[in-house]
PLY file of the C-alpha trace (Angstrom):
ply
format ascii 1.0
element vertex 261
property float x
property float y
property float z
element edge 260
property int vertex1
property int vertex2
end_header
-46.59 101.92 -21.89
-45.24 98.40 -22.56
-47.26 95.47 -21.28
-46.80 91.70 -21.30
-49.82 89.69 -20.30
-51.27 91.51 -17.30
-47.97 93.19 -16.40
-46.87 96.77 -16.95
-43.13 97.53 -17.25
-41.64 100.05 -14.80
-37.94 99.97 -15.75
-34.94 97.84 -16.68
-33.24 95.63 -14.07
-30.59 94.05 -16.26
-29.67 92.33 -19.52
-28.72 88.71 -20.16
-27.45 86.87 -23.20
-30.84 86.55 -24.82
-33.28 88.51 -22.65
-33.87 91.68 -20.69
-35.20 91.62 -17.14
-37.57 94.43 -16.19
-39.13 95.59 -12.97
-42.88 95.42 -13.53
-46.22 95.39 -11.73
-49.57 93.74 -12.28
-52.00 95.99 -14.11
-54.57 95.43 -11.36
-52.24 97.08 -8.84
-53.19 94.42 -6.32
-49.73 92.88 -5.92
-46.17 94.06 -5.47
-43.42 94.46 -8.07
-42.13 91.48 -10.05
-39.20 90.71 -12.32
-40.29 90.28 -15.92
-37.90 88.37 -18.19
-38.53 89.16 -21.86
-36.69 87.59 -24.79
-34.97 90.09 -27.07
-36.47 90.41 -30.55
-33.67 88.52 -32.28
-33.91 85.63 -29.79
-37.59 84.88 -30.30
-36.88 81.66 -32.15
-38.21 78.21 -31.31
-35.10 77.20 -29.34
-35.12 80.23 -27.03
-38.91 80.16 -26.63
-38.72 76.52 -25.56
-35.87 77.29 -23.17
-37.89 80.06 -21.50
-40.90 77.77 -21.12
-38.62 75.12 -19.67
-37.13 77.65 -17.24
-40.63 78.46 -16.00
-41.76 74.85 -15.70
-38.70 73.62 -13.80
-38.72 76.56 -11.37
-42.45 76.09 -10.81
-41.95 72.40 -10.03
-39.07 73.12 -7.67
-41.03 75.32 -5.23
-38.43 75.94 -2.49
-37.66 79.01 -0.32
-34.25 79.35 -2.00
-35.39 78.73 -5.58
-36.79 81.69 -7.49
-40.59 81.85 -7.39
-42.20 82.11 -10.82
-45.70 83.51 -11.32
-46.79 83.49 -14.95
-45.49 83.16 -18.49
-46.53 83.84 -22.06
-44.99 83.97 -25.51
-41.40 85.11 -24.98
-41.76 86.26 -21.37
-42.11 85.08 -17.79
-42.76 86.85 -14.50
-40.98 85.92 -11.29
-39.94 87.05 -7.85
-38.05 90.36 -7.85
-34.75 89.97 -5.96
-32.99 93.27 -5.33
-29.74 92.47 -3.49
-27.59 91.63 -6.50
-25.58 88.43 -6.86
-24.08 86.42 -4.02
-20.67 88.03 -4.69
-22.06 91.25 -3.19
-22.36 89.65 0.25
-19.71 90.92 2.69
-17.76 88.45 4.79
-17.29 84.69 4.88
-20.12 83.99 7.33
-22.83 85.36 5.07
-21.33 83.69 2.00
-21.22 80.32 3.77
-24.83 80.83 4.89
-25.81 81.54 1.27
-23.96 78.44 0.06
-25.78 76.30 2.65
-29.14 77.64 1.46
-28.32 76.96 -2.18
-27.04 73.48 -1.32
-30.40 72.76 0.33
-32.23 74.08 -2.74
-30.11 71.89 -5.03
-30.71 68.78 -2.92
-34.43 69.54 -3.15
-34.47 69.87 -6.95
-32.27 66.77 -7.28
-34.83 64.79 -5.24
-37.38 65.87 -7.86
-35.19 64.47 -10.63
-34.06 67.90 -11.87
-30.46 68.98 -12.50
-29.90 72.76 -12.65
-26.85 72.51 -14.96
-25.71 76.12 -14.52
-24.78 76.68 -10.87
-22.49 79.72 -10.63
-22.32 82.97 -8.63
-24.25 85.01 -11.22
-27.19 82.59 -10.90
-27.37 83.05 -7.13
-29.13 86.27 -6.17
-29.57 87.59 -2.64
-32.42 89.28 -0.86
-32.11 92.80 0.48
-31.69 92.63 3.41
-30.16 89.14 3.32
-32.12 88.14 6.43
-35.39 88.68 4.56
-35.03 85.73 2.19
-31.38 84.79 1.91
-29.91 83.42 -1.30
-32.07 82.48 -4.27
-31.13 80.11 -7.11
-32.28 81.45 -10.48
-32.20 80.57 -14.20
-33.37 77.03 -14.91
-33.02 77.71 -18.65
-30.69 74.78 -19.31
-31.93 72.55 -16.48
-32.64 68.93 -17.34
-34.89 66.21 -16.03
-32.75 63.16 -15.26
-35.40 60.87 -16.76
-35.27 62.54 -20.17
-31.62 61.84 -20.86
-31.74 58.08 -21.19
-27.96 57.76 -21.25
-27.53 59.55 -24.57
-24.33 61.51 -25.15
-24.76 65.26 -25.37
-23.13 66.84 -28.39
-23.40 70.48 -27.31
-22.23 71.51 -23.83
-24.22 74.46 -22.49
-22.65 74.72 -19.04
-20.51 77.71 -18.02
-16.92 76.49 -18.42
-15.37 77.76 -15.14
-17.92 75.60 -13.26
-18.41 72.66 -15.65
-17.95 69.13 -14.31
-15.64 66.73 -16.18
-18.44 64.29 -17.08
-20.44 67.11 -18.69
-17.39 68.17 -20.71
-17.04 64.53 -21.81
-20.59 64.71 -23.22
-22.33 62.65 -20.56
-25.77 63.73 -19.30
-25.52 66.04 -16.26
-26.46 64.54 -12.91
-26.88 65.76 -9.35
-23.14 65.32 -8.76
-22.48 67.68 -11.69
-24.31 70.44 -9.82
-22.27 69.59 -6.72
-19.05 70.07 -8.71
-20.30 73.46 -9.94
-21.29 74.41 -6.39
-17.77 73.51 -5.24
-16.27 75.77 -7.92
-18.70 78.49 -6.81
-17.72 78.04 -3.15
-14.04 78.41 -4.04
-14.78 81.64 -5.93
-16.84 83.07 -3.05
-14.18 82.21 -0.47
-10.98 82.99 -2.40
-12.01 85.43 -5.13
-11.69 83.20 -8.20
-12.85 79.75 -9.36
-10.47 76.76 -9.05
-9.36 76.66 -12.67
-8.52 79.65 -14.84
-7.06 79.67 -18.34
-6.61 81.96 -21.32
-8.52 79.73 -23.72
-11.63 77.54 -23.54
-9.63 74.48 -24.52
-7.13 75.07 -21.73
-9.94 75.50 -19.22
-11.62 72.28 -20.36
-8.28 70.48 -20.09
-7.81 71.75 -16.54
-11.21 70.40 -15.43
-10.49 67.06 -17.08
-6.87 66.55 -16.08
-5.53 69.01 -13.49
-5.57 68.18 -9.78
-7.80 70.28 -7.56
-5.72 73.17 -6.13
-4.62 72.91 -2.49
-5.78 76.22 -1.04
-4.34 75.78 2.46
-0.91 76.36 0.90
-1.88 79.76 -0.50
-4.63 81.07 1.83
-3.49 81.27 5.44
-6.95 81.01 7.04
-7.96 77.87 5.14
-7.11 74.61 6.97
-5.80 71.49 5.26
-9.17 69.86 5.85
-10.60 72.30 3.29
-8.34 70.80 0.63
-9.49 67.23 1.19
-13.18 68.19 1.40
-12.92 70.17 -1.82
-11.00 67.39 -3.57
-13.86 64.97 -2.93
-16.56 67.43 -4.08
-14.51 68.04 -7.25
-13.50 64.43 -7.89
-13.12 63.73 -11.63
-15.62 60.88 -11.31
-19.12 61.92 -10.13
-19.46 58.62 -8.23
-16.68 59.70 -5.85
-18.31 62.97 -4.75
-20.50 63.57 -1.70
-24.01 62.12 -1.58
-25.51 65.59 -1.23
-24.63 69.23 -1.73
-25.61 69.98 1.87
-23.12 67.43 3.21
-20.32 69.11 1.26
-21.16 72.66 2.39
-21.69 71.52 5.99
-18.19 70.03 6.05
-16.69 73.16 4.50
-18.46 75.37 7.03
-17.30 73.21 9.95
-13.71 73.14 8.66
-13.52 76.91 8.30
-15.62 77.73 11.33
0 1
1 2
2 3
3 4
4 5
5 6
6 7
7 8
8 9
9 10
10 11
11 12
12 13
13 14
14 15
15 16
16 17
17 18
18 19
19 20
20 21
21 22
22 23
23 24
24 25
25 26
26 27
27 28
28 29
29 30
30 31
31 32
32 33
33 34
34 35
35 36
36 37
37 38
38 39
39 40
40 41
41 42
42 43
43 44
44 45
45 46
46 47
47 48
48 49
49 50
50 51
51 52
52 53
53 54
54 55
55 56
56 57
57 58
58 59
59 60
60 61
61 62
62 63
63 64
64 65
65 66
66 67
67 68
68 69
69 70
70 71
71 72
72 73
73 74
74 75
75 76
76 77
77 78
78 79
79 80
80 81
81 82
82 83
83 84
84 85
85 86
86 87
87 88
88 89
89 90
90 91
91 92
92 93
93 94
94 95
95 96
96 97
97 98
98 99
99 100
100 101
101 102
102 103
103 104
104 105
105 106
106 107
107 108
108 109
109 110
110 111
111 112
112 113
113 114
114 115
115 116
116 117
117 118
118 119
119 120
120 121
121 122
122 123
123 124
124 125
125 126
126 127
127 128
128 129
129 130
130 131
131 132
132 133
133 134
134 135
135 136
136 137
137 138
138 139
139 140
140 141
141 142
142 143
143 144
144 145
145 146
146 147
147 148
148 149
149 150
150 151
151 152
152 153
153 154
154 155
155 156
156 157
157 158
158 159
159 160
160 161
161 162
162 163
163 164
164 165
165 166
166 167
167 168
168 169
169 170
170 171
171 172
172 173
173 174
174 175
175 176
176 177
177 178
178 179
179 180
180 181
181 182
182 183
183 184
184 185
185 186
186 187
187 188
188 189
189 190
190 191
191 192
192 193
193 194
194 195
195 196
196 197
197 198
198 199
199 200
200 201
201 202
202 203
203 204
204 205
205 206
206 207
207 208
208 209
209 210
210 211
211 212
212 213
213 214
214 215
215 216
216 217
217 218
218 219
219 220
220 221
221 222
222 223
223 224
224 225
225 226
226 227
227 228
228 229
229 230
230 231
231 232
232 233
233 234
234 235
235 236
236 237
237 238
238 239
239 240
240 241
241 242
242 243
243 244
244 245
245 246
246 247
247 248
248 249
249 250
250 251
251 252
252 253
253 254
254 255
255 256
256 257
257 258
258 259
259 260
């Protein structure tokens, strides 16, 4: 029987790039099931260990109904809230997807107020409760999150963001900021509403070039139920300059919801 800290593993939930997530329970039997994230053997180096610790510390600081709740951590593992509804892409219908986006926008505004930037907003990092009404959408994986105060204006030489959702300033090597998460949320909203993110390309370089130089697509011309207002709202949320975007993620999603509604 495998154990980590005071937790006993019950089965595998899924695999990530460097870790496996298990369903587990506390050895005392006094609490319900948890998700246990354990680094794979060949990823137990200093960089991945630090990233896991960071993931725990940022999520613990965030403390919000739509941010994953973390419980405990040790060498190469952390325990957190078990969310069983899959990713946000499993939600049926626009209404539920818009509701999920509004909840995540609120969570992002909350972590931004704490001086934290998530840096990896995308559909696979938004899980949903089962049933959805029980807890809604939950933002997970703060593994590459950053504290705004720690950047000090230094250029970043290695971009860790997921390219389909990466803001232009991040691709230019500038420190991520709250507006960078807003850009990623906008890309996520497009994917949830239309089936694919705004920019697609056959190579990484082409995708980077699209974020940096291509105009934001005008979806009202290709999706009959999307009004022209959607195009202008999206264009602002995905402005090439972060200073031109909305002041909050919630403002953006509220406008989108009103325009579609």
